[in-house]
All heavy atoms as a GROMACS GRO file, in nm:
protein
  600
    1MET      N    1   6.478   8.336   3.855
    1MET     CA    2   6.490   8.478   3.878
    1MET      C    3   6.415   8.553   3.768
    1MET      O    4   6.426   8.521   3.652
    1MET     CB    5   6.636   8.520   3.880
    1MET     CG    6   6.655   8.668   3.892
    1MET     SD    7   6.827   8.720   3.893
    1MET     CE    8   6.867   8.683   4.062
    2SER      N    9   6.339   8.652   3.807
    2SER     CA   10   6.260   8.728   3.712
    2SER      C   11   6.348   8.820   3.628
    2SER      O   12   6.442   8.881   3.677
    2SER     CB   13   6.157   8.812   3.789
    2SER     OG   14   6.082   8.888   3.699
    3THR      N   15   6.315   8.830   3.502
    3THR     CA   16   6.387   8.919   3.412
    3THR      C   17   6.310   9.048   3.386
    3THR      O   18   6.349   9.126   3.300
    3THR     CB   19   6.419   8.849   3.279
    3THR    OG1   20   6.296   8.810   3.219
    3THR    CG2   21   6.508   8.730   3.301
    4VAL      N   22   6.199   9.067   3.456
    4VAL     CA   23   6.122   9.190   3.443
    4VAL      C   24   6.110   9.258   3.579
    4VAL      O   25   6.127   9.195   3.683
    4VAL     CB   26   5.980   9.165   3.385
    4VAL    CG1   27   5.987   9.104   3.248
    4VAL    CG2   28   5.896   9.079   3.476
    5ARG      N   29   6.085   9.387   3.574
    5ARG     CA   30   6.066   9.466   3.696
    5ARG      C   31   5.934   9.541   3.684
    5ARG      O   32   5.888   9.570   3.575
    5ARG     CB   33   6.181   9.567   3.715
    5ARG     CG   34   6.317   9.501   3.730
    5ARG     CD   35   6.324   9.417   3.858
    5ARG     NE   36   6.453   9.357   3.876
    5ARG     CZ   37   6.482   9.231   3.849
    5ARG    NH1   38   6.390   9.150   3.800
    5ARG    NH2   39   6.602   9.182   3.871
    6TRP      N   40   5.876   9.573   3.797
    6TRP     CA   41   5.745   9.636   3.802
    6TRP      C   42   5.756   9.776   3.858
    6TRP      O   43   5.831   9.799   3.952
    6TRP     CB   44   5.651   9.552   3.889
    6TRP     CG   45   5.625   9.418   3.828
    6TRP    CD1   46   5.701   9.306   3.844
    6TRP    CD2   47   5.521   9.384   3.739
    6TRP    NE1   48   5.649   9.204   3.770
    6TRP    CE2   49   5.537   9.248   3.706
    6TRP    CE3   50   5.413   9.454   3.686
    6TRP    CZ2   51   5.450   9.182   3.620
    6TRP    CZ3   52   5.326   9.388   3.601
    6TRP    CH2   53   5.345   9.253   3.568
    7ARG      N   54   5.680   9.869   3.799
    7ARG     CA   55   5.674  10.007   3.848
    7ARG      C   56   5.529  10.052   3.844
    7ARG      O   57   5.459  10.035   3.744
    7ARG     CB   58   5.756  10.101   3.759
    7ARG     CG   59   5.904  10.076   3.762
    7ARG     CD   60   5.963  10.098   3.897
    7ARG     NE   61   5.972  10.240   3.925
    7ARG     CZ   62   6.056  10.293   4.010
    7ARG    NH1   63   6.140  10.216   4.075
    7ARG    NH2   64   6.057  10.420   4.030
    8PRO      N   65   5.480  10.111   3.954
    8PRO     CA   66   5.345  10.165   3.952
    8PRO      C   67   5.343  10.302   3.881
    8PRO      O   68   5.415  10.393   3.919
    8PRO     CB   69   5.310  10.179   4.100
    8PRO     CG   70   5.440  10.185   4.172
    8PRO     CD   71   5.540  10.117   4.087
    9VAL      N   72   5.262  10.309   3.776
    9VAL     CA   73   5.250  10.432   3.697
    9VAL      C   74   5.107  10.441   3.643
    9VAL      O   75   5.052  10.341   3.596
    9VAL     CB   76   5.348  10.430   3.577
    9VAL    CG1   77   5.335  10.556   3.494
    9VAL    CG2   78   5.492  10.413   3.623
   10ASP      N   79   5.048  10.557   3.651
   10ASP     CA   80   4.916  10.582   3.593
   10ASP      C   81   4.809  10.484   3.641
   10ASP      O   82   4.727  10.435   3.563
   10ASP     CB   83   4.923  10.578   3.439
   10ASP     CG   84   5.004  10.692   3.382
   10ASP    OD1   85   5.020  10.795   3.451
   10ASP    OD2   86   5.052  10.679   3.268
   11GLY      N   87   4.811  10.451   3.770
   11GLY     CA   88   4.705  10.369   3.828
   11GLY      C   89   4.720  10.219   3.817
   11GLY      O   90   4.630  10.145   3.854
   12ALA      N   91   4.833  10.172   3.765
   12ALA     CA   92   4.856  10.027   3.755
   12ALA      C   93   5.005  10.000   3.767
   12ALA      O   94   5.088  10.086   3.741
   12ALA     CB   95   4.805   9.973   3.621
   13ARG      N   96   5.037   9.877   3.809
   13ARG     CA   97   5.178   9.836   3.812
   13ARG      C   98   5.212   9.779   3.674
   13ARG      O   99   5.153   9.681   3.631
   13ARG     CB  100   5.201   9.733   3.922
   13ARG     CG  101   5.191   9.796   4.060
   13ARG     CD  102   5.220   9.698   4.171
   13ARG     NE  103   5.118   9.593   4.171
   13ARG     CZ  104   5.143   9.464   4.188
   13ARG    NH1  105   5.265   9.421   4.210
   13ARG    NH2  106   5.046   9.377   4.187
   14HIS      N  107   5.304   9.845   3.606
   14HIS     CA  108   5.345   9.804   3.472
   14HIS      C  109   5.481   9.736   3.477
   14HIS      O  110   5.564   9.768   3.561
   14HIS     CB  111   5.352   9.925   3.378
   14HIS     CG  112   5.218   9.980   3.344
   14HIS    ND1  113   5.141   9.929   3.242
   14HIS    CD2  114   5.146  10.079   3.401
   14HIS    CE1  115   5.028   9.996   3.236
   14HIS    NE2  116   5.028  10.088   3.331
   15ALA      N  117   5.501   9.642   3.387
   15ALA     CA  118   5.626   9.567   3.381
   15ALA      C  119   5.716   9.623   3.273
   15ALA      O  120   5.671   9.673   3.170
   15ALA     CB  121   5.599   9.420   3.353
   16MET      N  122   5.847   9.614   3.299
   16MET     CA  123   5.949   9.652   3.203
   16MET      C  124   6.063   9.552   3.214
   16MET      O  125   6.074   9.480   3.312
   16MET     CB  126   5.998   9.793   3.232
   16MET     CG  127   6.068   9.808   3.365
   16MET     SD  128   6.128   9.974   3.389
   16MET     CE  129   6.054  10.012   3.545
   17ARG      N  130   6.146   9.550   3.114
   17ARG     CA  131   6.265   9.466   3.122
   17ARG      C  132   6.359   9.526   3.225
   17ARG      O  133   6.366   9.647   3.240
   17ARG     CB  134   6.332   9.455   2.986
   17ARG     CG  135   6.244   9.385   2.887
   17ARG     CD  136   6.319   9.352   2.760
   17ARG     NE  137   6.232   9.277   2.671
   17ARG     CZ  138   6.216   9.145   2.675
   17ARG    NH1  139   6.281   9.074   2.763
   17ARG    NH2  140   6.136   9.084   2.590
   18LYS      N  141   6.430   9.440   3.298
   18LYS     CA  142   6.511   9.489   3.410
   18LYS      C  143   6.617   9.589   3.368
   18LYS      O  144   6.656   9.674   3.447
   18LYS     CB  145   6.572   9.374   3.488
   18LYS     CG  146   6.677   9.295   3.416
   18LYS     CD  147   6.730   9.185   3.507
   18LYS     CE  148   6.834   9.103   3.436
   18LYS     NZ  149   6.886   8.998   3.522
   19GLU      N  150   6.662   9.586   3.242
   19GLU     CA  151   6.761   9.683   3.195
   19GLU      C  152   6.706   9.825   3.197
   19GLU      O  153   6.780   9.921   3.212
   19GLU     CB  154   6.807   9.649   3.052
   19GLU     CG  155   6.876   9.516   3.038
   19GLU     CD  156   6.778   9.399   3.025
   19GLU    OE1  157   6.661   9.421   2.986
   19GLU    OE2  158   6.818   9.286   3.057
   20GLN      N  159   6.575   9.840   3.181
   20GLN     CA  160   6.512   9.972   3.179
   20GLN      C  161   6.500  10.033   3.317
   20GLN      O  162   6.483  10.154   3.329
   20GLN     CB  163   6.373   9.963   3.117
   20GLN     CG  164   6.373   9.924   2.972
   20GLN     CD  165   6.232   9.898   2.923
   20GLN    OE1  166   6.161   9.813   2.977
   20GLN    NE2  167   6.191   9.968   2.820
   21LEU      N  168   6.510   9.955   3.420
   21LEU     CA  169   6.491  10.003   3.556
   21LEU      C  170   6.596  10.107   3.594
   21LEU      O  171   6.571  10.193   3.676
   21LEU     CB  172   6.494   9.887   3.655
   21LEU     CG  173   6.468   9.921   3.801
   21LEU    CD1  174   6.327   9.978   3.817
   21LEU    CD2  175   6.484   9.799   3.888
   22HIS      N  176   6.712  10.102   3.532
   22HIS     CA  177   6.821  10.192   3.570
   22HIS      C  178   6.816  10.325   3.495
   22HIS      O  179   6.908  10.403   3.504
   22HIS     CB  180   6.955  10.122   3.547
   22HIS     CG  181   6.965   9.994   3.624
   22HIS    ND1  182   6.971   9.991   3.761
   22HIS    CD2  183   6.964   9.866   3.583
   22HIS    CE1  184   6.976   9.866   3.802
   22HIS    NE2  185   6.972   9.788   3.696
   23CYS      N  186   6.707  10.350   3.424
   23CYS     CA  187   6.691  10.478   3.355
   23CYS      C  188   6.664  10.588   3.459
   23CYS      O  189   6.616  10.562   3.568
   23CYS     CB  190   6.574  10.472   3.257
   23CYS     SG  191   6.599  10.358   3.122
   24GLU      N  192   6.690  10.710   3.421
   24GLU     CA  193   6.666  10.823   3.510
   24GLU      C  194   6.517  10.851   3.521
   24GLU      O  195   6.440  10.822   3.429
   24GLU     CB  196   6.736  10.948   3.456
   24GLU     CG  197   6.887  10.939   3.458
   24GLU     CD  198   6.951  11.068   3.409
   24GLU    OE1  199   6.888  11.175   3.422
   24GLU    OE2  200   7.062  11.061   3.358
   25LEU      N  201   6.476  10.909   3.635
   25LEU     CA  202   6.338  10.950   3.651
   25LEU      C  203   6.303  11.048   3.539
   25LEU      O  204   6.384  11.130   3.500
   25LEU     CB  205   6.316  11.016   3.787
   25LEU     CG  206   6.332  10.924   3.908
   25LEU    CD1  207   6.314  11.003   4.037
   25LEU    CD2  208   6.232  10.810   3.904
   26GLY      N  209   6.183  11.037   3.488
   26GLY     CA  210   6.139  11.122   3.378
   26GLY      C  211   6.158  11.058   3.242
   26GLY      O  212   6.102  11.105   3.142
   27THR      N  213   6.236  10.950   3.236
   27THR     CA  214   6.259  10.880   3.110
   27THR      C  215   6.132  10.806   3.069
   27THR      O  216   6.066  10.745   3.152
   27THR     CB  217   6.374  10.778   3.124
   27THR    OG1  218   6.492  10.848   3.164
   27THR    CG2  219   6.400  10.703   2.996
   28GLU      N  220   6.098  10.812   2.942
   28GLU     CA  221   5.984  10.737   2.891
   28GLU      C  222   6.032  10.603   2.837
   28GLU      O  223   6.140  10.594   2.779
   28GLU     CB  224   5.912  10.815   2.782
   28GLU     CG  225   5.839  10.936   2.836
   28GLU     CD  226   5.751  11.001   2.731
   28GLU    OE1  227   5.770  10.977   2.610
   28GLU    OE2  228   5.663  11.079   2.771
   29PHE      N  229   5.953  10.500   2.861
   29PHE     CA  230   5.986  10.367   2.810
   29PHE      C  231   5.858  10.295   2.773
   29PHE      O  232   5.749  10.334   2.815
   29PHE     CB  233   6.065  10.287   2.914
   29PHE     CG  234   5.988  10.253   3.037
   29PHE    CD1  235   5.917  10.134   3.046
   29PHE    CD2  236   5.983  10.340   3.145
   29PHE    CE1  237   5.844  10.103   3.159
   29PHE    CE2  238   5.911  10.310   3.259
   29PHE     CZ  239   5.842  10.191   3.266
   30ALA      N  240   5.871  10.191   2.694
   30ALA     CA  241   5.756  10.110   2.657
   30ALA      C  242   5.742   9.997   2.758
   30ALA      O  243   5.833   9.916   2.774
   30ALA     CB  244   5.774  10.054   2.517
   31ALA      N  245   5.630   9.994   2.827
   31ALA     CA  246   5.600   9.884   2.917
   31ALA      C  247   5.575   9.759   2.833
   31ALA      O  248   5.556   9.767   2.711
   31ALA     CB  249   5.478   9.917   3.002
   32LEU      N  250   5.575   9.644   2.896
   32LEU     CA  251   5.554   9.519   2.822
   32LEU      C  252   5.418   9.515   2.753
   32LEU      O  253   5.401   9.444   2.654
   32LEU     CB  254   5.570   9.399   2.915
   32LEU     CG  255   5.709   9.378   2.973
   32LEU    CD1  256   5.711   9.251   3.059
   32LEU    CD2  257   5.815   9.371   2.866
   33CYS      N  258   5.322   9.593   2.802
   33CYS     CA  259   5.190   9.599   2.740
   33CYS      C  260   5.190   9.686   2.615
   33CYS      O  261   5.093   9.688   2.541
   33CYS     CB  262   5.087   9.652   2.840
   33CYS     SG  263   5.116   9.824   2.892
   34GLY      N  264   5.299   9.762   2.593
   34GLY     CA  265   5.308   9.850   2.478
   34GLY      C  266   5.279   9.995   2.510
   34GLY      O  267   5.304  10.083   2.428
   35LYS      N  268   5.228  10.021   2.628
   35LYS     CA  269   5.197  10.158   2.668
   35LYS      C  270   5.326  10.234   2.698
   35LYS      O  271   5.418  10.180   2.759
   35LYS     CB  272   5.108  10.156   2.793
   35LYS     CG  273   5.064  10.292   2.839
   35LYS     CD  274   4.969  10.282   2.958
   35LYS     CE  275   4.925  10.422   2.999
   35LYS     NZ  276   4.829  10.416   3.110
   36THR      N  277   5.333  10.360   2.654
   36THR     CA  278   5.448  10.444   2.685
   36THR      C  279   5.430  10.499   2.826
   36THR      O  280   5.329  10.561   2.857
   36THR     CB  281   5.462  10.560   2.584
   36THR    OG1  282   5.480  10.503   2.454
   36THR    CG2  283   5.582  10.647   2.617
   37ILE      N  284   5.529  10.475   2.911
   37ILE     CA  285   5.524  10.511   3.052
   37ILE      C  286   5.640  10.605   3.084
   37ILE      O  287   5.750  10.586   3.036
   37ILE     CB  288   5.540  10.383   3.139
   37ILE    CG1  289   5.433  10.280   3.106
   37ILE    CG2  290   5.540  10.417   3.286
   37ILE    CD1  291   5.294  10.321   3.138
   38LYS      N  292   5.612  10.705   3.167
   38LYS     CA  293   5.719  10.791   3.216
   38LYS      C  294   5.761  10.741   3.353
   38LYS      O  295   5.679  10.722   3.441
   38LYS     CB  296   5.673  10.936   3.226
   38LYS     CG  297   5.787  11.030   3.266
   38LYS     CD  298   5.740  11.173   3.279
   38LYS     CE  299   5.738  11.236   3.143
   38LYS     NZ  300   5.715  11.382   3.148
   39LEU      N  301   5.889  10.717   3.370
   39LEU     CA  302   5.943  10.665   3.495
   39LEU      C  303   5.937  10.775   3.602
   39LEU      O  304   5.996  10.881   3.586
   39LEU     CB  305   6.086  10.618   3.475
   39LEU     CG  306   6.147  10.532   3.583
   39LEU    CD1  307   6.065  10.406   3.605
   39LEU    CD2  308   6.288  10.494   3.546
   40VAL      N  309   5.859  10.751   3.706
   40VAL     CA  310   5.843  10.846   3.816
   40VAL      C  311   5.872  10.775   3.948
   40VAL      O  312   5.870  10.653   3.956
   40VAL     CB  313   5.700  10.906   3.820
   40VAL    CG1  314   5.672  10.986   3.694
   40VAL    CG2  315   5.595  10.798   3.840
   41ARG      N  316   5.897  10.853   4.051
   41ARG     CA  317   5.918  10.795   4.183
   41ARG      C  318   5.780  10.764   4.243
   41ARG      O  319   5.701  10.855   4.266
   41ARG     CB  320   5.993  10.892   4.274
   41ARG     CG  321   6.028  10.830   4.410
   41ARG     CD  322   6.110  10.924   4.497
   41ARG     NE  323   6.221  10.988   4.429
   41ARG     CZ  324   6.340  10.932   4.406
   41ARG    NH1  325   6.364  10.808   4.444
   41ARG    NH2  326   6.436  11.000   4.345
   42PRO      N  327   5.751  10.637   4.267
   42PRO     CA  328   5.618  10.601   4.318
   42PRO      C  329   5.603  10.634   4.467
   42PRO      O  330   5.701  10.637   4.542
   42PRO     CB  331   5.610  10.450   4.296
   42PRO     CG  332   5.752  10.406   4.297
   42PRO     CD  333   5.833  10.520   4.242
   43LYS      N  334   5.479  10.659   4.505
   43LYS     CA  335   5.447  10.671   4.647
   43LYS      C  336   5.435  10.529   4.703
   43LYS      O  337   5.412  10.433   4.630
   43LYS     CB  338   5.314  10.744   4.665
   43LYS     CG  339   5.316  10.884   4.611
   43LYS     CD  340   5.178  10.944   4.620
   43LYS     CE  341   5.176  11.078   4.548
   43LYS     NZ  342   5.045  11.110   4.497
   44GLU      N  343   5.450  10.516   4.833
   44GLU     CA  344   5.443  10.382   4.894
   44GLU      C  345   5.311  10.313   4.864
   44GLU      O  346   5.308  10.192   4.841
   44GLU     CB  347   5.464  10.392   5.045
   44GLU     CG  348   5.608  10.421   5.084
   44GLU     CD  349   5.627  10.421   5.235
   44GLU    OE1  350   5.554  10.349   5.305
   44GLU    OE2  351   5.715  10.494   5.281
   45THR      N  352   5.203  10.387   4.863
   45THR     CA  353   5.071  10.326   4.841
   45THR      C  354   5.048  10.286   4.694
   45THR      O  355   4.960  10.205   4.666
   45THR     CB  356   4.960  10.421   4.887
   45THR    OG1  357   4.975  10.547   4.819
   45THR    CG2  358   4.964  10.441   5.037
   46ASP      N  359   5.127  10.342   4.602
   46ASP     CA  360   5.112  10.307   4.460
   46ASP      C  361   5.138  10.159   4.434
   46ASP      O  362   5.086  10.102   4.340
   46ASP     CB  363   5.207  10.390   4.373
   46ASP     CG  364   5.174  10.538   4.374
   46ASP    OD1  365   5.068  10.577   4.428
   46ASP    OD2  366   5.256  10.616   4.321
   47TRP      N  367   5.220  10.098   4.518
   47TRP     CA  368   5.254   9.956   4.500
   47TRP      C  369   5.134   9.864   4.523
   47TRP      O  370   5.137   9.746   4.487
   47TRP     CB  371   5.370   9.916   4.590
   47TRP     CG  372   5.496   9.983   4.548
   47TRP    CD1  373   5.554  10.093   4.604
   47TRP    CD2  374   5.579   9.947   4.437
   47TRP    NE1  375   5.668  10.128   4.536
   47TRP    CE2  376   5.686  10.040   4.432
   47TRP    CE3  377   5.575   9.847   4.342
   47TRP    CZ2  378   5.786  10.033   4.336
   47TRP    CZ3  379   5.675   9.841   4.247
   47TRP    CH2  380   5.778   9.933   4.244
   48PHE      N  381   5.026   9.918   4.583
   48PHE     CA  382   4.906   9.837   4.606
   48PHE      C  383   4.814   9.834   4.485
   48PHE      O  384   4.715   9.762   4.484
   48PHE     CB  385   4.829   9.890   4.728
   48PHE     CG  386   4.903   9.870   4.857
   48PHE    CD1  387   4.960   9.978   4.923
   48PHE    CD2  388   4.918   9.744   4.911
   48PHE    CE1  389   5.029   9.960   5.042
   48PHE    CE2  390   4.987   9.725   5.030
   48PHE     CZ  391   5.043   9.833   5.094
   49TRP      N  392   4.845   9.912   4.382
   49TRP     CA  393   4.763   9.909   4.261
   49TRP      C  394   4.769   9.771   4.197
   49TRP      O  395   4.865   9.697   4.213
   49TRP     CB  396   4.812  10.012   4.160
   49TRP     CG  397   4.795  10.154   4.199
   49TRP    CD1  398   4.710  10.205   4.294
   49TRP    CD2  399   4.865  10.267   4.147
   49TRP    NE1  400   4.723  10.341   4.301
   49TRP    CE2  401   4.818  10.382   4.213
   49TRP    CE3  402   4.964  10.281   4.050
   49TRP    CZ2  403   4.864  10.508   4.183
   49TRP    CZ3  404   5.011  10.408   4.021
   49TRP    CH2  405   4.960  10.520   4.087
   50ASP      N  406   4.666   9.737   4.121
   50ASP     CA  407   4.665   9.610   4.047
   50ASP      C  408   4.770   9.613   3.937
   50ASP      O  409   4.805   9.719   3.886
   50ASP     CB  410   4.528   9.586   3.984
   50ASP     CG  411   4.421   9.553   4.085
   50ASP    OD1  412   4.454   9.506   4.195
   50ASP    OD2  413   4.302   9.576   4.053
   51SER      N  414   4.817   9.495   3.901
   51SER     CA  415   4.910   9.484   3.788
   51SER      C  416   4.832   9.500   3.658
   51SER      O  417   4.717   9.456   3.646
   51SER     CB  418   4.977   9.346   3.788
   51SER     OG  419   5.056   9.330   3.902
   52CYS      N  420   4.895   9.561   3.561
   52CYS     CA  421   4.838   9.570   3.427
   52CYS      C  422   4.824   9.427   3.373
   52CYS      O  423   4.922   9.353   3.370
   52CYS     CB  424   4.932   9.654   3.340
   52CYS     SG  425   4.898   9.644   3.163
   53PRO      N  426   4.704   9.387   3.332
   53PRO     CA  427   4.687   9.248   3.287
   53PRO      C  428   4.770   9.212   3.164
   53PRO      O  429   4.819   9.099   3.153
   53PRO     CB  430   4.537   9.236   3.258
   53PRO     CG  431   4.481   9.372   3.267
   53PRO     CD  432   4.580   9.462   3.332
   54ASP      N  433   4.790   9.307   3.073
   54ASP     CA  434   4.870   9.278   2.955
   54ASP      C  435   5.018   9.265   2.991
   54ASP      O  436   5.090   9.180   2.936
   54ASP     CB  437   4.850   9.385   2.848
   54ASP     CG  438   4.709   9.384   2.790
   54ASP    OD1  439   4.644   9.276   2.792
   54ASP    OD2  440   4.664   9.490   2.744
   55CYS      N  441   5.065   9.348   3.084
   55CYS     CA  442   5.203   9.334   3.132
   55CYS      C  443   5.221   9.201   3.204
   55CYS      O  444   5.323   9.134   3.188
   55CYS     CB  445   5.240   9.449   3.228
   55CYS     SG  446   5.277   9.606   3.147
   56TRP      N  447   5.122   9.163   3.283
   56TRP     CA  448   5.128   9.037   3.357
   56TRP      C  449   5.142   8.918   3.261
   56TRP      O  450   5.227   8.830   3.280
   56TRP     CB  451   5.004   9.021   3.444
   56TRP     CG  452   5.007   8.899   3.528
   56TRP    CD1  453   4.946   8.781   3.502
   56TRP    CD2  454   5.077   8.882   3.651
   56TRP    NE1  455   4.973   8.690   3.602
   56TRP    CE2  456   5.053   8.750   3.695
   56TRP    CE3  457   5.157   8.963   3.728
   56TRP    CZ2  458   5.106   8.700   3.812
   56TRP    CZ3  459   5.209   8.913   3.846
   56TRP    CH2  460   5.184   8.783   3.886
   57ALA      N  461   5.060   8.918   3.155
   57ALA     CA  462   5.065   8.809   3.058
   57ALA      C  463   5.202   8.805   2.988
   57ALA      O  464   5.260   8.698   2.971
   57ALA     CB  465   4.953   8.826   2.956
   58ALA      N  466   5.254   8.920   2.949
   58ALA     CA  467   5.384   8.926   2.882
   58ALA      C  468   5.496   8.883   2.976
   58ALA      O  469   5.588   8.812   2.936
   58ALA     CB  470   5.410   9.067   2.828
   59ALA      N  471   5.489   8.927   3.102
   59ALA     CA  472   5.592   8.891   3.200
   59ALA      C  473   5.596   8.741   3.223
   59ALA      O  474   5.705   8.683   3.238
   59ALA     CB  475   5.568   8.965   3.331
   60LYS      N  476   5.481   8.676   3.227
   60LYS     CA  477   5.478   8.531   3.245
   60LYS      C  478   5.549   8.460   3.130
   60LYS      O  479   5.625   8.366   3.152
   60LYS     CB  480   5.333   8.482   3.256
   60LYS     CG  481   5.271   8.511   3.390
   60LYS     CD  482   5.126   8.473   3.405
   60LYS     CE  483   5.077   8.356   3.329
   60LYS     NZ  484   4.935   8.324   3.352
   61ILE      N  485   5.528   8.506   3.010
   61ILE     CA  486   5.592   8.445   2.893
   61ILE      C  487   5.743   8.467   2.899
   61ILE      O  488   5.822   8.374   2.879
   61ILE     CB  489   5.533   8.503   2.763
   61ILE    CG1  490   5.388   8.457   2.747
   61ILE    CG2  491   5.617   8.462   2.642
   61ILE    CD1  492   5.312   8.530   2.639
   62ILE      N  493   5.784   8.590   2.926
   62ILE     CA  494   5.928   8.622   2.932
   62ILE      C  495   5.997   8.544   3.042
   62ILE      O  496   6.104   8.487   3.022
   62ILE     CB  497   5.947   8.774   2.950
   62ILE    CG1  498   5.905   8.847   2.823
   62ILE    CG2  499   6.092   8.806   2.987
   62ILE    CD1  500   5.893   8.996   2.840
   63ASN      N  501   5.937   8.540   3.160
   63ASN     CA  502   6.000   8.470   3.272
   63ASN      C  503   6.005   8.320   3.251
   63ASN      O  504   6.103   8.255   3.290
   63ASN     CB  505   5.930   8.503   3.404
   63ASN     CG  506   5.966   8.641   3.452
   63ASN    OD1  507   6.074   8.692   3.426
   63ASN    ND2  508   5.874   8.703   3.524
   64SER      N  509   5.904   8.261   3.188
   64SER     CA  510   5.909   8.116   3.165
   64SER      C  511   6.015   8.084   3.059
   64SER      O  512   6.083   7.982   3.068
   64SER     CB  513   5.773   8.061   3.126
   64SER     OG  514   5.728   8.114   3.004
   65ALA      N  515   6.033   8.171   2.959
   65ALA     CA  516   6.137   8.149   2.859
   65ALA      C  517   6.275   8.159   2.923
   65ALA      O  518   6.365   8.080   2.892
   65ALA     CB  519   6.123   8.250   2.745
   66ALA      N  520   6.293   8.256   3.013
   66ALA     CA  521   6.423   8.272   3.081
   66ALA      C  522   6.452   8.150   3.168
   66ALA      O  523   6.566   8.104   3.176
   66ALA     CB  524   6.423   8.399   3.164
   67ALA      N  525   6.350   8.096   3.234
   67ALA     CA  526   6.370   7.978   3.320
   67ALA      C  527   6.410   7.857   3.235
   67ALA      O  528   6.498   7.781   3.274
   67ALA     CB  529   6.242   7.949   3.398
   68ARG      N  530   6.347   7.842   3.119
   68ARG     CA  531   6.384   7.730   3.030
   68ARG      C  532   6.528   7.746   2.984
   68ARG      O  533   6.604   7.650   2.979
   68ARG     CB  534   6.290   7.724   2.909
   68ARG     CG  535   6.158   7.661   2.938
   68ARG     CD  536   6.083   7.629   2.810
   68ARG     NE  537   6.062   7.746   2.724
   68ARG     CZ  538   5.962   7.831   2.734
   68ARG    NH1  539   5.872   7.816   2.829
   68ARG    NH2  540   5.952   7.933   2.651
   69GLU      N  541   6.568   7.868   2.951
   69GLU     CA  542   6.705   7.894   2.905
   69GLU      C  543   6.806   7.857   3.013
   69GLU      O  544   6.908   7.795   2.985
   69GLU     CB  545   6.717   8.041   2.866
   69GLU     CG  546   6.852   8.078   2.811
   69GLU     CD  547   6.879   8.025   2.672
   69GLU    OE1  548   6.782   7.987   2.602
   69GLU    OE2  549   6.996   8.018   2.633
   70ARG      N  550   6.779   7.895   3.137
   70ARG     CA  551   6.871   7.862   3.248
   70ARG      C  552   6.881   7.711   3.266
   70ARG      O  553   6.988   7.656   3.292
   70ARG     CB  554   6.827   7.930   3.377
   70ARG     CG  555   6.856   8.078   3.383
   70ARG     CD  556   6.832   8.134   3.522
   70ARG     NE  557   6.698   8.111   3.572
   70ARG     CZ  558   6.593   8.190   3.548
   70ARG    NH1  559   6.606   8.297   3.474
   70ARG    NH2  560   6.474   8.162   3.599
   71THR      N  561   6.769   7.642   3.254
   71THR     CA  562   6.767   7.496   3.272
   71THR      C  563   6.849   7.427   3.162
   71THR      O  564   6.924   7.334   3.190
   71THR     CB  565   6.622   7.444   3.269
   71THR    OG1  566   6.549   7.508   3.372
   71THR    CG2  567   6.618   7.294   3.289
   72LEU      N  568   6.840   7.476   3.040
   72LEU     CA  569   6.913   7.415   2.929
   72LEU      C  570   7.064   7.432   2.943
   72LEU      O  571   7.141   7.348   2.897
   72LEU     CB  572   6.867   7.476   2.797
   72LEU     CG  573   6.725   7.442   2.754
   72LEU    CD1  574   6.688   7.522   2.629
   72LEU    CD2  575   6.712   7.292   2.726
   73HIS      N  576   7.107   7.540   3.006
   73HIS     CA  577   7.251   7.568   3.017
   73HIS      C  578   7.315   7.514   3.144
   73HIS      O  579   7.432   7.536   3.166
   73HIS     CB  580   7.275   7.720   3.007
   73HIS     CG  581   7.248   7.771   2.870
   73HIS    ND1  582   7.333   7.748   2.765
   73HIS    CD2  583   7.144   7.842   2.820
   73HIS    CE1  584   7.282   7.803   2.656
   73HIS    NE2  585   7.169   7.861   2.686
   74ARG      N  586   7.240   7.442   3.225
   74ARG     CA  587   7.298   7.387   3.349
   74ARG      C  588   7.387   7.267   3.324
   74ARG      O  589   7.481   7.245   3.397
   74ARG     CB  590   7.185   7.344   3.444
   74ARG     CG  591   7.124   7.460   3.515
   74ARG     CD  592   7.033   7.409   3.621
   74ARG     NE  593   6.971   7.523   3.686
   74ARG     CZ  594   6.869   7.515   3.765
   74ARG    NH1  595   6.816   7.398   3.792
   74ARG    NH2  596   6.818   7.622   3.819
   75GLY      N  597   7.352   7.189   3.232
   75GLY     CA  598   7.420   7.063   3.228
   75GLY      C  599   7.504   7.032   3.115
   75GLY      O  600   7.576   6.948   3.099
   0.00000   0.00000   0.00000
């Protein structure tokens, strides 16, 4: 299960930690790439934007670490 969430903002889909997703619209947060993003309600077509490459790289690292953690605690 992914521990990051994606939001289209400023022409790209940026990743954030899932805890940030529950912030109110208008709240500013740091995307995984380090860019400060204002949480806005996206249009349906905004989801077709490309993912921010720096967010993508960070999300892969975070999600693989979370998967390893879950595997270690199973047994």
